[in-house]
N, C-alpha and C positions, 0 to 999 in steps of 0.2 A: 366576830367582837375584838378577839384578841388578835387580828389584823389591824383593823382599825389603834388600838394602843398604840401596838409597834410603832405604826406611821405617825402618830402623832410625839413619838420617842424621837423618832428624826429629823422631823421638823419644828426648832424648838423655835421659831418665831411667833407659834402658835401661845407659846409659854411666858414668851415676852410682853405680846402685845393683852394677856385676859389682867396684868395690875393696871393697863391702860385704859380697859375699857370698861374698869371698876372705877377707876380714876376721871372719866369723862362722865360717867352715870351720877358720881357724888359730883363733880361739878354744878351738873347742870340740873337737879336736885336744889345745889344751894342756891343758884341760881332763879332756879322757879321759885323757891321760898322767901328769897329778898326781893322780886320783881312782885310778890304776890304782895307782901306786908307794906311796900310803896306806893301802889295803887289805894292796897285798903287806907290807906295813911291820907292819902290825897281825897279820898273819900269822903273820909269820915270830919277830917280837918273844914271849916270854913271855908280856907285861903285854897287859889286854885293853882297848883303847881307843875300843870299841863302845860310843855311847850314842844304841841308834834313839830316835826319836821320827817323829810325823804332824805336818806345819805345817801353817796352811791360806796360802797363796802369795795376796796379793790381785794381783788381773790389770786390766795395761790394756789386752793382747790382749783383741779383742772379736770377731773373726771365728773359723769353724771353724778355717781354714787357719792362721793363728798361734798358737792354741791349742794345735789336734794337733802341730806342727811345736814348737811348747816341751815340752809332754808328750811328745812323744818323743825330745827331746835330752836330756830332763833322765832318762829310762828308761835310753838308751842307756848314761850315765854311770855306772859303776861308785859304788855306797853311795847312791844316789838310785833311786827311783820313783815316778814318780804313779802317785796310787793313783784321783783322782777330779775330774768338776768339779762344782763346786756348782750347782744349780737356777734361778741368777739369772747364769752364767756370771761371775761376779766373783771368783773364789776357785779356786785347783788346788791339792787336797790333796795331800803331796809324802810319803814315809815316806823319811828318813834314817838313814844309820846316824852318823853325826858329828854329832851336834844337842846341843848342849853347851847346858843351860836356861838360862844366862847370855849368848848368843850369839845365840838365833833370830831377833830382831832383826836383828841383823847379816848374821845367812845367807838372808833374804829381802830387805834391801836388796841384799847382794851375787848373788844369781839374777837379780831385778826388774834392776840395772845391767849383769849380763852379755849372761844368754841373750835374757830376753823383751827388752830396750835394743834390743840387736842385729837381732832378728829384726824389730819394729815399724820399723826403719831402712829393712828390706829390704821391707816386704807395704803401704809406707804411702807 
């Protein structure tokens, strides 16, 4: 036990990553709640707001852990589903329920600056 504590004090990157893991957890929780509310609103209103599309999200994530974590977090968020990764592992194909044609680039930017950026801060 004492050896573990002394090793933790020498490797300070763990202490810097703990707030980032907590931040990613809260960000995921917020996105989860917002997506659930959006789908619940769409279900209870008489108008149909869904505009499904499959987008190719360019990836900065390169390792199996980074890509798997990103794909799983997107899949766990209601309204989005990770479909496939390209052969060269530079794109993640994501099915979205709410993807208007005029804001697909905004959606890609939001996913990259949200989930992917936070995942890369933790894993690198």
